[in-house]
Every structure is written in C-alpha cells, then in structure tokens.
C-alpha positions in Angstrom: 90.8 111.0 70.4 87.2 110.6 69.5 83.8 111.7 70.7 81.8 108.6 71.8 78.0 108.1 71.7 76.4 108.5 75.1 73.9 105.8 75.9 70.4 106.8 77.2 68.0 104.9 79.3 66.6 102.2 78.9 69.9 100.8 77.5 70.7 97.8 79.7 74.4 98.5 80.1 73.4 101.5 82.3 71.9 99.1 84.8 74.8 96.7 85.1 77.5 96.7 87.7 80.8 97.6 85.9 83.9 95.5 86.0 87.0 96.5 87.9 89.8 98.0 85.8 92.8 95.6 85.9 95.0 96.8 83.0 96.3 100.3 82.6 97.6 100.1 79.1 97.3 102.2 75.9 93.8 101.0 75.2 92.7 102.1 78.7 94.3 105.5 78.3 92.6 105.9 74.9 89.3 105.2 76.6 90.0 107.8 79.2 91.0 110.4 76.5 87.9 109.6 74.5 85.7 109.9 77.5 87.2 113.4 78.3 86.6 114.5 74.8 83.0 113.2 74.9 82.4 114.9 78.3 83.6 118.2 76.9 81.6 117.9 73.7 78.4 117.0 75.5 79.0 119.3 77.5 78.9 117.9 81.0 80.8 117.8 84.3 81.1 114.0 84.8 81.0 110.8 82.7 81.2 107.1 83.7 82.4 104.4 81.3 79.1 102.6 81.2 77.5 105.8 79.7 79.6 105.2 76.6 78.9 101.5 76.5 82.0 100.3 78.3 81.4 98.2 81.4 84.5 99.3 83.3 84.9 101.2 86.6 86.2 104.4 85.2 85.0 107.9 85.7 86.1 111.3 84.4 85.1 114.6 86.0 86.0 118.1 85.0 84.8 120.8 87.4 85.7 124.2 88.7 84.1 126.1 91.6 83.1 129.8 91.4 85.2 132.2 93.5 83.7 134.8 95.8 83.2 137.2 92.9 81.2 134.7 90.9 84.0 134.0 88.4 84.5 130.4 87.5 87.8 129.0 88.7 90.0 126.9 86.3 88.5 123.5 85.9 90.2 120.5 87.5 90.2 117.2 85.6 89.8 113.9 87.5 90.4 110.5 85.9 89.7 107.8 88.4 89.6 104.1 87.9 88.0 101.8 90.4 86.6 104.7 92.6 85.3 103.8 96.0 83.8 106.1 98.6 85.7 105.3 101.9 84.2 108.0 104.1 81.3 110.4 104.1 80.2 113.5 106.1 77.3 113.3 108.4 75.7 116.2 106.6 73.3 115.3 103.8 72.2 118.0 101.4 69.5 118.2 98.6 70.5 119.3 95.2 69.2 119.3 91.6 70.9 116.8 89.3 70.8 116.1 85.6 72.4 113.4 83.6 73.7 113.0 80.0 72.0 109.5 79.9 68.6 110.9 81.0 68.1 113.9 78.7 65.4 116.5 79.3 64.8 115.6 83.0 66.2 116.8 86.3 65.6 115.7 89.8 66.1 116.5 93.5 68.6 114.1 95.1 70.0 113.8 98.6 73.7 113.3 98.7 76.5 113.5 101.3 78.0 117.0 101.5 81.5 115.6 101.8 83.2 112.4 100.8 86.6 110.8 100.5 87.2 108.7 97.4 90.0 106.2 96.8 90.8 104.8 93.4 93.6 104.6 90.9 95.0 107.2 88.4 95.7 106.5 84.7 98.8 104.6 85.6 97.2 102.4 88.2 98.7 104.3 91.1 96.6 104.8 94.2 94.8 108.2 94.6 92.7 109.7 97.4 90.4 112.6 96.8 88.5 114.6 99.4 85.5 116.4 97.9 82.8 118.7 99.3 79.7 120.4 97.9 79.0 120.1 94.2 82.2 118.1 93.5 81.2 115.5 96.1 77.8 115.3 94.5 79.3 114.7 91.0 81.6 111.9 92.3 78.6 110.2 94.0 76.5 110.5 90.8 79.3 109.0 88.7 80.2 106.2 91.1 76.5 105.3 91.2 76.7 104.8 87.4 79.3 102.1 88.0 76.8 100.2 90.1 73.9 100.5 87.6 72.2 103.2 89.7 70.8 106.3 87.9 70.1 109.5 89.8 66.3 109.1 89.1 66.5 106.0 91.4 67.5 108.2 94.3 65.5 111.3 93.4 62.7 112.5 95.7 61.2 114.4 92.7 61.9 114.4 88.9 60.6 116.9 86.4 61.2 118.3 83.0 62.9 121.7 83.3 61.2 124.8 82.0 62.6 126.6 78.9 65.6 128.7 79.9 66.4 126.6 83.0 70.0 125.2 82.8 71.4 122.4 84.9 74.9 120.9 84.7 74.7 117.3 83.5 76.8 114.6 85.1 
C-alpha cells in the first residue's frame, strides 16, 4: 500500500465526471487499498478516486458516530464502486464541510439528512447502504466528487476557519 498525493483545486481532474468501474481486479483493489491508506494519513473521513488523480467512480469512507456519552464508536469502512443515490429523505439539513482537495476553507452546505446508496463492493457485488446524518453528508460529498462537483459549488457560505477550529475533511 502507498499514500497517494491528493490533488487540490484548480486541478482539472477534480472537475471531470469519473468513469464507471468495470473491472474488479488486483489493480482496482490496490487502488482501493492505497486510497484507504491515503485517507487515514490525511487524515479525513472520505476520499474519491478523482482526488488522487484517478478518474474512476470509487469512494472510500471511514467513519464512526459518537455514542450517548460522547465516546467515538469504532469506525466503519466503506469501499463503494459506482455509487449512486437511489433515494433521499425529504428533510434537508445545513452543515459545515471541509475537503482534502480544498485546504484551509470550510463552507455551509445543505444536504439530505438521509439517503440510500447503491453500488458495488470490492468484488463487484451489489451493495446498498442506508445512511443518515453525518454519514449521509459524507456519502453525498464524495459522490459529488465523482461528478466533478466540489462542496464549494453547493455552499451558501465559504470561509477560512479561525485558528483552533477543527473540521473533519471529506
């Protein structure tokens, strides 16, 4: 496994629609492993293949909710090829987002509170994921990357965080 370079705006790959994953071979699985290692090294909660210069519809997300006592639950890892949002909640919520490809900025973005995503796992088998809250936000953010959309395109406000403010980057 290897840590990959994360592209930053205005790199044109970040603005292109990524290609569908058709082959789930060793090379594809190495890309997934390298993306996971890159995500953890960044550190971030989500990463899309275009962010590491690969125009494929692949996302990796590693996220754990806090429990009632404020302790972080074990993180769950998602590796999803060809993700597609197939249903959304009616409820839309505002939240602050950051991005590994847009360093030193954060923004207020409206997203669906809940979504259902279908895609394929590392072996090409169908998967369906129901996500709510922050996890749903991360999936929407990463799927946007696959279509050349950056969170700043959807933000109602963008700003440079003050010293000491910490935001999870997708």
